C-alpha positions, 0 to 999 in steps of 0.5 A, a space after each residue: 859610331 861611323 858611317 859605315 857602321 851606320 849602313 844596313 846589313 844587305 841580305 845575301 842575293 840582294 839586288 837593288 833592281 828588284 828590290 827597291 823602296 815601295 815596290 814589293 814583289 808582284 809574281 802572283 799578280 802577273 801570273 794571274 794576268 797571263 793565265 786570264 790572257 791566255 784564257 781569253 785568247 783561247 775563247 776568242 780563237 775557239 768562239 770567234 766572237 766577242 763576249 757580253 756583246 749583244 747581236 741580232 740574231 734571227 731564226 730560219 726553219 729549213 725543211 732540210 738543213 744538213 748542207 749548212 753548218 755554224 760559221 757558214 756566211 749570211 749574204 744579201 745580195 753577195 755581201 756578207 752581213 752575218 753568219 750562222 751561230 748554230 743549227 739544230 733540229 726542231 725536235 729540240 724545241 719540241 716539236 717532235 711531230 716534225 722530226 721525221 721531216 728533218 726540219 731544222 731551225 738555224 740561227 744566224 746573225 745580221 749586222 747593222 749594214 744588213 738591217 732591217 729585216 721584213 716580216 716577208 723576208 725570204 732566205 735561201 740555202 745556196 752553194 758558194 762558188 767552187 774555190 769557196 766550197 760549202 753553202 751559204 744563207 742568201 737573205 732578201 730582206 723583204 719590202 719596206 712595206 711589211 713590218 720588221 723583224 726583231 732579234 729572236 724573231 723566226 722566218 717560217 719555213 714557207 719563206 725558206 728553201 734549199 738548193 738542189 744539189 747535182 746528187 738528188 737530181 742524179 738519184 731521182 733519175 733511176 732506171 725507170 724514170 731514165 727509161 721513160 726519158 728516153 722513150 719521151 725523147 724518141 717520141 718527140 723526135 718521132 712526132 717532129 719526123 712523122 709524116 701526116 696522113 690525109 686524115 691527120 691533114 683534115 683538121 689542120 691549117 692549110 699552111 701546114 697540111 702535108 708537112 711534118 711537124 719539123 718543117 711546120 715549125 721551121 716555116 714559122 721561124 719566118 714570123 720571128 722577125 715580126 715576134 722579136 720586134 713586138 717583143 722589144 716593144 713589149 720589154 721596152 714597155 716594161 721599163 715604164 715611163 718613170 724612173 723605178 717603174 720596173 723595180 716597183 713591177 719587180 717588188 710588187 711580183 715579189 709580194 705577190 709570190 711571197 703571199 702565194 707561198 704564204 697559201 701553200 694549201 690553196 696553191 695545191 688546189 689551184 694545181 689540183 683544178 688545173 689538172 682537172 681543167 687540162 684533162 677536160 681540155 684533153 677530152 675536147 682536143 678536136 674542138 680545140 684544134 678547130 678553135 686553135 686554127 680559127 685563132 689565126 683569122 679571128 686575130 687578124 679580124 680583132 687587129 684593127 679593133 685593138 688598134 683602135 682600142 689602144 688609140 682610145 687609151 690616151 682619152 680614157 686616160 685624160 677622162 680618168 684624170 679629169 674625173 679625179 676632181 669629181 671623185 674627190 667630191 663625191 664624198 662631200 656630195 654624198 653626205 650633202 644629199 641626206 637632207 635631200 633624200 630625207 625630203 624625198 622620203 617625206 614627199 613620197 610618204 603617205 601624207 604627200 603621196 596620197 593626194 598625188 595618187 588621187 589625182 593620178 587616179 583621177 586622171 587615169 581614165 581620161 588618159 586611156 581614152 586619149 590612149 585608145 583614140 590616139 592610134 587613129 589620130 596618129 594614123 590621119 597624122 601620118 597621112 597629113 605628114 605624107 601629103 604634106 611632104 610628097 605633095 604640098 611641100 615639092 608642089 610649093 618649091 616649083 619655080 613659075 616659068 612665066 614672063 615675071 619669073 624670079 626664079 624662086 619657089 611659087 610659095 614665096 611668089 604667093 607670100 610676096 603677093 599677099 604682103 602686097 595686097 595687105 599694104 594695098 587694102 589699107 583703105 576701109 570704109 563701113 564695109 571693111 577694107 577695099 582695094 581700088 585699082 585705077 588704069 593709066 592712060 595712053 594710046 597705042 595706035 589703032 582705031 580706037 586709040 589703045 582702048 581695051 575692054 574686059 568682062 566684069 568678074 562679078 557680073 551685073 546688068 549695067 556693067 557688064 564690061 570694063 573699059 581702059 586705056 593702056 599705054 601698050 597693046 596687051 600680049 597675052 594672059 598667064 596661065 589661062 583660067 581653066 579647070 582645077 588640076 586633076 586630084 583623086 579623092 578616093 586614095 590617100 592625099 600622098 599617092 596623087 601626082 604632083 601638079 605640073 605648074 609649067 605644063 601645058 596649062 600654064 602657056 600663055 593665052 589670049 590677051 584679057 582685057 583685049 583691044 577694043 575692035 
Protein backbone atom coordinates (compact mmCIF):
# COMPACT_ATOMS: atom_id res chain seq x y z
CA UNK A 1 0.00 0.00 0.00
CA UNK A 2 1.37 3.42 -0.92
CA UNK A 3 1.87 6.28 1.48
CA UNK A 4 -0.84 8.28 -0.16
CA UNK A 5 -3.26 5.45 0.22
CA UNK A 6 -2.44 5.40 3.95
CA UNK A 7 -3.63 9.08 4.54
CA UNK A 8 -6.96 9.23 6.46
CA UNK A 9 -9.93 10.37 4.56
CA UNK A 10 -10.78 13.98 5.73
CA UNK A 11 -14.44 14.94 6.10
CA UNK A 12 -15.96 17.55 3.94
CA UNK A 13 -15.31 21.11 5.26
CA UNK A 14 -12.31 20.01 7.29
CA UNK A 15 -10.22 22.93 8.66
CA UNK A 16 -7.05 22.09 10.50
CA UNK A 17 -7.13 25.45 12.41
CA UNK A 18 -10.32 24.36 14.17
CA UNK A 19 -9.94 20.66 14.44
CA UNK A 20 -6.60 19.96 15.94
CA UNK A 21 -5.41 16.97 17.82
CA UNK A 22 -6.50 17.13 21.55
CA UNK A 23 -8.66 20.36 21.21
CA UNK A 24 -12.33 19.48 20.96
CA UNK A 25 -14.80 22.33 20.32
CA UNK A 26 -15.89 24.51 23.37
CA UNK A 27 -18.74 26.55 21.97
CA UNK A 28 -21.06 25.77 24.88
CA UNK A 29 -18.45 26.77 27.49
CA UNK A 30 -17.70 30.01 25.72
CA UNK A 31 -21.38 30.82 25.56
CA UNK A 32 -21.81 30.21 29.28
CA UNK A 33 -18.83 32.46 30.12
CA UNK A 34 -20.25 35.24 27.94
CA UNK A 35 -23.67 34.96 29.62
CA UNK A 36 -22.05 35.14 33.10
CA UNK A 37 -20.08 38.25 32.14
CA UNK A 38 -23.25 39.94 30.85
CA UNK A 39 -25.10 39.13 34.10
CA UNK A 40 -22.22 40.42 36.27
CA UNK A 41 -21.94 43.61 34.22
CA UNK A 42 -25.67 44.23 34.43
CA UNK A 43 -25.59 43.67 38.22
CA UNK A 44 -22.66 46.02 38.73
CA UNK A 45 -24.24 48.66 36.51
CA UNK A 46 -27.52 48.41 38.40
CA UNK A 47 -26.29 48.09 42.03
CA UNK A 48 -22.94 49.89 41.65
CA UNK A 49 -21.47 47.66 44.37
CA UNK A 50 -19.28 44.58 44.44
CA UNK A 51 -21.18 41.52 45.68
CA UNK A 52 -19.99 39.29 48.54
CA UNK A 53 -18.11 42.21 50.08
CA UNK A 54 -18.88 43.31 53.66
CA UNK A 55 -19.56 47.03 54.32
CA UNK A 56 -19.63 49.09 57.51
CA UNK A 57 -23.30 50.10 57.62
CA UNK A 58 -25.16 52.30 60.05
CA UNK A 59 -28.77 53.36 60.47
CA UNK A 60 -30.09 56.82 61.28
CA UNK A 61 -33.68 57.68 62.20
CA UNK A 62 -34.97 61.01 60.82
CA UNK A 63 -38.26 62.74 61.46
CA UNK A 64 -38.48 63.49 57.74
CA UNK A 65 -36.16 61.94 55.15
CA UNK A 66 -38.20 62.75 52.05
CA UNK A 67 -35.29 64.74 50.59
CA UNK A 68 -32.77 61.92 50.72
CA UNK A 69 -32.55 58.94 48.35
CA UNK A 70 -30.34 55.95 47.71
CA UNK A 71 -26.81 56.69 46.40
CA UNK A 72 -26.83 60.10 48.10
CA UNK A 73 -23.31 60.78 49.41
CA UNK A 74 -22.28 60.68 53.05
CA UNK A 75 -19.71 63.32 53.94
CA UNK A 76 -17.51 64.16 56.92
CA UNK A 77 -16.15 67.70 56.84
CA UNK A 78 -16.96 67.90 53.10
CA UNK A 79 -15.17 64.63 52.19
CA UNK A 80 -17.17 61.71 50.78
CA UNK A 81 -16.84 58.69 53.10
CA UNK A 82 -19.86 56.59 52.03
CA UNK A 83 -23.29 56.62 50.51
CA UNK A 84 -26.93 55.96 51.29
CA UNK A 85 -27.99 52.39 50.53
CA UNK A 86 -31.65 52.53 51.51
CA UNK A 87 -34.49 54.64 52.91
CA UNK A 88 -37.59 53.14 54.44
CA UNK A 89 -40.34 54.10 56.86
CA UNK A 90 -39.95 52.95 60.43
CA UNK A 91 -43.34 51.29 60.05
CA UNK A 92 -41.53 48.57 58.06
CA UNK A 93 -39.52 47.92 61.24
CA UNK A 94 -42.64 47.35 63.27
CA UNK A 95 -42.87 50.79 64.86
CA UNK A 96 -46.36 51.49 63.61
CA UNK A 97 -46.99 54.11 66.29
CA UNK A 98 -44.50 56.42 64.57
CA UNK A 99 -45.96 56.17 61.06
CA UNK A 100 -47.99 59.33 61.44
CA UNK A 101 -44.81 61.30 62.16
CA UNK A 102 -43.13 60.33 58.86
CA UNK A 103 -40.14 58.85 60.66
CA UNK A 104 -37.66 57.21 58.30
CA UNK A 105 -34.78 54.78 58.76
CA UNK A 106 -31.86 55.68 56.50
CA UNK A 107 -29.18 53.03 55.92
CA UNK A 108 -25.75 54.23 54.80
CA UNK A 109 -22.19 52.96 54.54
CA UNK A 110 -19.00 54.48 55.92
CA UNK A 111 -15.60 53.77 54.37
CA UNK A 112 -12.53 52.98 56.45
CA UNK A 113 -11.21 56.52 56.07
CA UNK A 114 -14.32 57.82 57.84
CA UNK A 115 -14.19 55.43 60.80
CA UNK A 116 -14.52 55.17 63.73
CA UNK A 117 -18.00 56.57 64.38
CA UNK A 118 -18.73 57.25 68.06
CA UNK A 119 -21.96 56.81 69.98
CA UNK A 120 -22.52 60.59 70.30
CA UNK A 121 -22.30 61.11 66.52
CA UNK A 122 -24.56 63.73 64.90
CA UNK A 123 -25.97 63.50 61.36
CA UNK A 124 -27.91 66.05 59.32
CA UNK A 125 -29.61 66.08 55.91
CA UNK A 126 -28.16 69.10 54.10
CA UNK A 127 -28.58 70.42 50.55
CA UNK A 128 -25.68 70.13 48.15
CA UNK A 129 -24.38 73.10 46.18
CA UNK A 130 -26.46 74.46 43.33
CA UNK A 131 -24.65 72.59 40.56
CA UNK A 132 -24.78 69.25 42.42
CA UNK A 133 -28.44 69.29 43.31
CA UNK A 134 -30.26 66.99 45.75
CA UNK A 135 -29.08 66.43 49.31
CA UNK A 136 -26.39 64.59 51.28
CA UNK A 137 -25.81 63.31 54.79
CA UNK A 138 -23.43 65.49 56.81
CA UNK A 139 -21.96 63.20 59.47
CA UNK A 140 -20.13 64.39 62.60
CA UNK A 141 -18.30 61.32 63.97
CA UNK A 142 -18.54 62.40 67.62
CA UNK A 143 -15.96 62.66 70.39
CA UNK A 144 -13.25 60.01 71.00
CA UNK A 145 -14.23 59.81 74.67
CA UNK A 146 -17.57 58.21 73.71
CA UNK A 147 -17.89 54.56 72.73
CA UNK A 148 -17.61 53.37 69.13
CA UNK A 149 -20.57 52.30 67.00
CA UNK A 150 -20.45 48.91 65.31
CA UNK A 151 -21.78 47.92 61.92
CA UNK A 152 -25.56 47.67 62.09
CA UNK A 153 -25.95 50.13 64.98
CA UNK A 154 -28.42 53.00 64.77
CA UNK A 155 -28.12 56.74 65.45
CA UNK A 156 -31.25 57.87 67.38
CA UNK A 157 -33.56 60.59 66.16
CA UNK A 158 -32.33 62.91 68.92
CA UNK A 159 -28.95 63.05 67.15
CA UNK A 160 -30.36 63.70 63.66
CA UNK A 161 -31.78 66.79 61.97
CA UNK A 162 -33.12 67.90 58.59
CA UNK A 163 -32.27 71.09 56.75
CA UNK A 164 -35.08 73.65 56.54
CA UNK A 165 -36.19 74.23 52.96
CA UNK A 166 -37.14 77.54 51.41
CA UNK A 167 -40.66 76.33 50.70
CA UNK A 168 -41.10 75.46 54.38
CA UNK A 169 -40.11 79.01 55.30
CA UNK A 170 -42.47 80.51 52.74
CA UNK A 171 -45.39 78.25 53.69
CA UNK A 172 -44.91 79.14 57.36
CA UNK A 173 -45.48 82.84 56.54
CA UNK A 174 -49.16 82.71 55.68
CA UNK A 175 -51.32 85.81 55.37
CA UNK A 176 -52.01 86.24 59.13
CA UNK A 177 -48.33 85.70 59.92
CA UNK A 178 -47.26 88.21 57.28
CA UNK A 179 -49.76 90.72 58.66
CA UNK A 180 -48.42 90.20 62.19
CA UNK A 181 -44.87 90.60 60.89
CA UNK A 182 -45.84 93.86 59.20
CA UNK A 183 -47.39 95.09 62.45
CA UNK A 184 -44.25 94.09 64.32
CA UNK A 185 -41.97 96.02 61.96
CA UNK A 186 -44.32 99.00 61.99
CA UNK A 187 -44.45 98.98 65.80
CA UNK A 188 -40.67 98.65 66.00
CA UNK A 189 -40.26 101.66 63.69
CA UNK A 190 -42.72 103.66 65.78
CA UNK A 191 -40.87 102.71 68.96
CA UNK A 192 -37.59 103.95 67.46
CA UNK A 193 -38.98 107.33 66.38
CA UNK A 194 -41.40 107.96 69.28
CA UNK A 195 -40.69 111.20 71.12
CA UNK A 196 -40.86 110.45 74.86
CA UNK A 197 -43.11 112.44 77.15
CA UNK A 198 -42.22 113.76 80.59
CA UNK A 199 -43.83 110.70 82.18
CA UNK A 200 -41.73 108.43 79.95
CA UNK A 201 -38.52 110.28 80.88
CA UNK A 202 -39.22 110.05 84.61
CA UNK A 203 -37.85 106.50 84.83
CA UNK A 204 -35.03 106.92 82.29
CA UNK A 205 -31.38 107.76 82.62
CA UNK A 206 -30.69 111.52 82.43
CA UNK A 207 -28.44 111.00 79.39
CA UNK A 208 -31.32 109.74 77.23
CA UNK A 209 -34.16 111.87 78.53
CA UNK A 210 -35.92 113.79 75.76
CA UNK A 211 -34.41 111.59 73.01
CA UNK A 212 -35.99 108.98 70.82
CA UNK A 213 -34.94 105.35 70.97
CA UNK A 214 -33.04 105.70 67.69
CA UNK A 215 -31.12 108.73 68.97
CA UNK A 216 -30.25 106.89 72.19
CA UNK A 217 -29.03 103.87 70.19
CA UNK A 218 -26.91 106.14 67.98
CA UNK A 219 -25.29 107.69 71.05
CA UNK A 220 -24.53 104.24 72.42
CA UNK A 221 -22.22 103.70 69.44
CA UNK A 222 -19.71 106.08 71.03
CA UNK A 223 -18.89 103.22 73.38
CA UNK A 224 -18.32 100.92 70.42
CA UNK A 225 -14.56 101.44 70.43
CA UNK A 226 -14.22 100.35 74.04
CA UNK A 227 -16.68 97.49 73.51
CA UNK A 228 -14.80 96.31 70.41
CA UNK A 229 -11.51 96.44 72.30
CA UNK A 230 -12.94 94.45 75.20
CA UNK A 231 -14.50 91.98 72.74
CA UNK A 232 -11.11 91.56 71.06
CA UNK A 233 -9.55 90.85 74.45
CA UNK A 234 -12.25 88.26 75.17
CA UNK A 235 -11.83 86.65 71.73
CA UNK A 236 -8.08 86.49 72.22
CA UNK A 237 -8.60 84.92 75.64
CA UNK A 238 -10.88 82.31 74.05
CA UNK A 239 -7.89 81.11 72.03
CA UNK A 240 -6.39 79.83 75.28
CA UNK A 241 -2.84 79.73 76.51
CA UNK A 242 -1.78 76.37 75.06
CA UNK A 243 -2.27 74.56 71.73
CA UNK A 244 -5.69 72.98 71.14
CA UNK A 245 -7.34 74.99 73.94
CA UNK A 246 -9.99 76.35 71.57
CA UNK A 247 -10.60 72.98 69.92
CA UNK A 248 -10.94 71.38 73.35
CA UNK A 249 -13.44 74.09 74.30
CA UNK A 250 -15.48 73.45 71.16
CA UNK A 251 -15.31 69.70 71.77
CA UNK A 252 -16.53 70.20 75.34
CA UNK A 253 -19.38 72.40 74.09
CA UNK A 254 -20.31 69.72 71.57
CA UNK A 255 -20.51 67.17 74.37
CA UNK A 256 -22.66 69.54 76.41
CA UNK A 257 -25.03 70.20 73.51
CA UNK A 258 -25.14 66.46 72.76
CA UNK A 259 -26.13 65.77 76.36
CA UNK A 260 -28.79 68.48 76.13
CA UNK A 261 -30.30 67.04 72.94
CA UNK A 262 -30.56 63.63 74.58
CA UNK A 263 -32.84 65.15 77.27
CA UNK A 264 -35.54 66.82 75.18
CA UNK A 265 -38.25 66.48 77.83
CA UNK A 266 -36.10 68.22 80.43
CA UNK A 267 -35.29 70.97 77.91
CA UNK A 268 -39.00 71.50 77.35
CA UNK A 269 -39.38 71.96 81.08
CA UNK A 270 -36.54 74.49 81.07
CA UNK A 271 -38.23 76.46 78.29
CA UNK A 272 -41.55 76.40 80.15
CA UNK A 273 -39.89 77.61 83.33
CA UNK A 274 -38.06 80.28 81.35
CA UNK A 275 -41.41 81.46 80.00
CA UNK A 276 -42.69 81.67 83.59
CA UNK A 277 -39.64 83.63 84.70
CA UNK A 278 -39.99 86.00 81.74
CA UNK A 279 -43.63 86.60 82.62
CA UNK A 280 -42.68 87.37 86.22
CA UNK A 281 -40.05 89.85 85.02
CA UNK A 282 -42.59 91.48 82.72
CA UNK A 283 -44.94 91.97 85.67
CA UNK A 284 -42.13 93.81 87.48
CA UNK A 285 -41.16 96.03 84.56
CA UNK A 286 -40.95 99.16 86.73
CA UNK A 287 -38.54 97.57 89.19
CA UNK A 288 -36.60 96.08 86.28
CA UNK A 289 -36.22 99.53 84.70
CA UNK A 290 -34.86 100.93 87.97
CA UNK A 291 -32.48 97.98 88.26
CA UNK A 292 -31.18 98.55 84.73
CA UNK A 293 -30.82 102.29 85.40
CA UNK A 294 -28.73 101.55 88.51
CA UNK A 295 -26.66 98.92 86.74
CA UNK A 296 -24.31 101.49 85.18
CA UNK A 297 -23.25 103.15 88.47
CA UNK A 298 -23.03 99.74 90.08
CA UNK A 299 -20.64 98.54 87.38
CA UNK A 300 -18.53 101.67 87.78
CA UNK A 301 -18.23 101.01 91.51
CA UNK A 302 -17.62 97.30 90.94
CA UNK A 303 -14.85 98.00 88.41
CA UNK A 304 -12.04 98.50 90.95
CA UNK A 305 -13.22 95.49 92.93
CA UNK A 306 -13.17 93.34 89.80
CA UNK A 307 -9.71 94.62 88.93
CA UNK A 308 -8.45 93.66 92.38
CA UNK A 309 -10.16 90.27 92.01
CA UNK A 310 -8.48 89.78 88.66
CA UNK A 311 -5.15 90.72 90.23
CA UNK A 312 -5.60 88.06 92.91
CA UNK A 313 -6.32 85.26 90.43
CA UNK A 314 -2.61 84.59 89.67
CA UNK A 315 -1.95 84.23 93.38
CA UNK A 316 -4.97 81.91 93.69
CA UNK A 317 -3.63 79.79 90.82
CA UNK A 318 -0.23 79.67 92.55
CA UNK A 319 -1.93 78.72 95.80
CA UNK A 320 -3.91 75.99 94.01
CA UNK A 321 -0.72 74.61 92.44
CA UNK A 322 1.05 74.66 95.81
CA UNK A 323 -1.97 72.99 97.41
CA UNK A 324 -1.97 70.13 94.89
CA UNK A 325 0.77 68.07 96.68
CA UNK A 326 -1.13 68.45 99.95
CA UNK A 327 -4.32 67.23 98.30
CA UNK A 328 -2.44 64.18 97.01
CA UNK A 329 -1.35 63.44 100.56
CA UNK A 330 -4.85 63.99 101.98
CA UNK A 331 -6.13 60.39 101.37
CA UNK A 332 -3.08 58.96 103.15
CA UNK A 333 -3.58 61.46 105.98
CA UNK A 334 -7.22 60.42 106.35
CA UNK A 335 -6.16 56.77 106.41
CA UNK A 336 -3.50 57.47 109.05
CA UNK A 337 -5.96 59.42 111.19
CA UNK A 338 -8.07 56.31 111.75
CA UNK A 339 -6.08 55.03 114.77
CA UNK A 340 -5.98 58.54 116.24
CA UNK A 341 -9.75 58.82 115.97
CA UNK A 342 -10.11 55.43 117.65
CA UNK A 343 -7.94 56.57 120.55
CA UNK A 344 -9.85 59.82 120.78
CA UNK A 345 -13.13 57.91 120.90
CA UNK A 346 -11.72 55.72 123.70
CA UNK A 347 -10.53 58.82 125.57
CA UNK A 348 -13.99 60.33 125.40
CA UNK A 349 -15.56 57.07 126.49
CA UNK A 350 -17.20 56.49 129.93
CA UNK A 351 -14.05 54.98 131.45
CA UNK A 352 -11.88 57.99 130.62
CA UNK A 353 -14.36 60.82 130.53
CA UNK A 354 -15.90 60.19 133.99
CA UNK A 355 -12.81 61.16 136.07
CA UNK A 356 -12.27 64.23 133.89
CA UNK A 357 -15.90 65.22 134.29
CA UNK A 358 -15.57 64.75 138.08
CA UNK A 359 -12.58 67.08 138.24
CA UNK A 360 -14.40 69.61 136.09
CA UNK A 361 -17.42 69.37 138.37
CA UNK A 362 -15.24 70.07 141.43
CA UNK A 363 -13.62 73.02 139.71
CA UNK A 364 -16.88 74.53 138.50
CA UNK A 365 -17.95 76.29 141.80
CA UNK A 366 -14.56 78.01 142.38
CA UNK A 367 -14.52 78.99 138.74
CA UNK A 368 -17.98 80.51 139.14
CA UNK A 369 -16.87 82.47 142.24
CA UNK A 370 -13.80 83.71 140.39
CA UNK A 371 -15.95 84.68 137.41
CA UNK A 372 -18.34 86.59 139.70
CA UNK A 373 -15.44 88.46 141.32
CA UNK A 374 -13.76 89.04 138.00
CA UNK A 375 -15.61 92.23 136.98
CA UNK A 376 -14.51 94.06 140.17
CA UNK A 377 -10.92 92.92 139.70
CA UNK A 378 -10.99 93.90 136.06
CA UNK A 379 -12.36 97.32 137.00
CA UNK A 380 -9.50 97.94 139.46
CA UNK A 381 -7.03 96.57 136.92
CA UNK A 382 -8.37 99.01 134.36
CA UNK A 383 -7.97 101.94 136.81
CA UNK A 384 -4.41 100.86 137.59
CA UNK A 385 -3.62 100.50 133.90
CA UNK A 386 -5.02 103.94 133.10
CA UNK A 387 -3.13 105.49 136.03
CA UNK A 388 0.07 103.86 134.78
CA UNK A 389 -0.40 104.85 131.15
CA UNK A 390 -1.84 108.36 131.77
CA UNK A 391 0.17 109.54 134.83
CA UNK A 392 3.05 107.34 135.97
CA UNK A 393 4.65 106.60 132.61
CA UNK A 394 4.41 110.21 131.29
CA UNK A 395 5.87 111.45 134.62
CA UNK A 396 8.79 109.01 134.43
CA UNK A 397 9.50 109.97 130.80
CA UNK A 398 10.14 113.69 131.65
CA UNK A 399 13.89 114.58 131.58
CA UNK A 400 15.03 116.71 134.56
CA UNK A 401 16.50 120.04 133.43
CA UNK A 402 19.01 120.57 136.27
CA UNK A 403 22.67 121.46 136.13
CA UNK A 404 23.53 117.75 135.94
CA UNK A 405 20.97 116.90 133.22
CA UNK A 406 22.00 114.10 130.83
CA UNK A 407 18.88 114.40 128.63
CA UNK A 408 17.33 111.02 129.53
CA UNK A 409 13.96 110.31 131.23
CA UNK A 410 14.09 110.70 134.99
CA UNK A 411 13.13 107.05 135.62
CA UNK A 412 16.43 106.07 134.00
CA UNK A 413 18.35 108.56 136.21
CA UNK A 414 16.62 106.96 139.23
CA UNK A 415 17.79 103.54 138.09
CA UNK A 416 21.32 104.89 137.62
CA UNK A 417 21.27 106.20 141.24
CA UNK A 418 19.91 102.88 142.59
CA UNK A 419 22.65 101.03 140.76
CA UNK A 420 25.27 103.39 142.23
CA UNK A 421 23.95 103.00 145.77
CA UNK A 422 23.91 99.21 145.34
CA UNK A 423 27.59 99.35 144.44
CA UNK A 424 28.52 101.72 147.28
CA UNK A 425 26.73 99.73 150.04
CA UNK A 426 28.87 96.65 149.65
CA UNK A 427 30.31 97.18 153.17
CA UNK A 428 28.22 95.85 156.04
CA UNK A 429 28.39 95.05 159.71
CA UNK A 430 26.10 93.37 162.20
CA UNK A 431 23.41 95.93 161.45
CA UNK A 432 23.54 95.30 157.70
CA UNK A 433 25.01 97.21 154.76
CA UNK A 434 26.09 100.80 155.36
CA UNK A 435 27.18 103.78 153.27
CA UNK A 436 30.00 106.11 154.39
CA UNK A 437 30.66 109.53 152.92
CA UNK A 438 33.92 111.37 153.48
CA UNK A 439 34.16 114.98 152.37
CA UNK A 440 37.30 116.18 150.69
CA UNK A 441 39.52 118.90 152.09
CA UNK A 442 40.34 122.23 150.56
CA UNK A 443 39.71 125.93 150.81
CA UNK A 444 38.22 128.57 148.56
CA UNK A 445 39.12 131.61 150.65
CA UNK A 446 37.20 133.44 153.26
CA UNK A 447 37.65 133.73 157.03
CA UNK A 448 37.12 129.99 157.64
CA UNK A 449 39.08 128.69 154.60
CA UNK A 450 36.28 126.68 152.91
CA UNK A 451 34.41 125.49 155.99
CA UNK A 452 30.75 124.58 155.31
CA UNK A 453 28.03 123.36 157.67
CA UNK A 454 24.74 121.49 157.25
CA UNK A 455 22.06 120.32 159.65
CA UNK A 456 22.16 116.62 160.43
CA UNK A 457 19.06 115.05 158.83
CA UNK A 458 18.44 112.68 161.72
CA UNK A 459 19.10 115.29 164.38
CA UNK A 460 20.54 114.41 167.76
CA UNK A 461 21.42 115.87 171.14
CA UNK A 462 25.15 116.15 170.51
CA UNK A 463 25.60 116.31 166.73
CA UNK A 464 23.07 118.83 165.44
CA UNK A 465 25.35 120.18 162.73
CA UNK A 466 27.75 118.55 160.26
CA UNK A 467 30.94 120.43 159.22
CA UNK A 468 33.25 119.86 156.25
CA UNK A 469 35.70 121.66 154.03
CA UNK A 470 35.24 121.97 150.26
CA UNK A 471 37.48 123.04 147.46
CA UNK A 472 34.78 125.32 145.96
CA UNK A 473 32.03 127.44 147.39
CA UNK A 474 28.52 125.76 147.18
CA UNK A 475 26.29 127.43 144.61
CA UNK A 476 22.73 126.29 145.29
CA UNK A 477 20.43 123.34 146.04
CA UNK A 478 18.20 121.81 143.28
CA UNK A 479 15.44 120.86 143.73
CA UNK A 480 14.46 122.57 146.91
CA UNK A 481 13.07 120.20 149.51
CA UNK A 482 9.45 121.16 149.91
CA UNK A 483 5.89 119.79 150.12
CA UNK A 484 4.63 116.91 147.97
CA UNK A 485 2.95 117.70 144.62
CA UNK A 486 -0.84 117.98 144.84
CA UNK A 487 -2.54 114.60 144.59
CA UNK A 488 -6.31 114.09 144.88
CA UNK A 489 -7.46 110.83 146.45
CA UNK A 490 -11.17 111.50 145.93
CA UNK A 491 -10.94 110.89 142.18
CA UNK A 492 -9.32 108.11 140.14
CA UNK A 493 -5.57 108.30 139.74
CA UNK A 494 -5.67 108.86 135.97
CA UNK A 495 -7.68 112.08 136.50
CA UNK A 496 -4.80 113.75 138.41
CA UNK A 497 -2.52 116.10 136.49
CA UNK A 498 1.00 115.08 135.55
CA UNK A 499 3.46 116.72 138.04
CA UNK A 500 5.53 119.55 136.59
CA UNK A 501 9.01 118.26 137.48
CA UNK A 502 10.69 121.26 135.81
CA UNK A 503 8.33 123.87 137.25
CA UNK A 504 8.80 126.47 140.02
CA UNK A 505 9.64 123.83 142.64
CA UNK A 506 12.58 122.72 140.53
CA UNK A 507 14.32 126.14 140.55
CA UNK A 508 17.67 126.31 142.42
CA UNK A 509 17.43 127.18 146.16
CA UNK A 510 20.01 128.36 148.75
CA UNK A 511 23.10 126.19 149.04
CA UNK A 512 23.07 123.38 151.59
CA UNK A 513 25.61 122.90 153.12
CA UNK A 514 26.18 126.61 153.42
CA UNK A 515 29.42 128.46 154.00
CA UNK A 516 30.18 129.03 157.69
CA UNK A 517 30.07 132.79 158.24
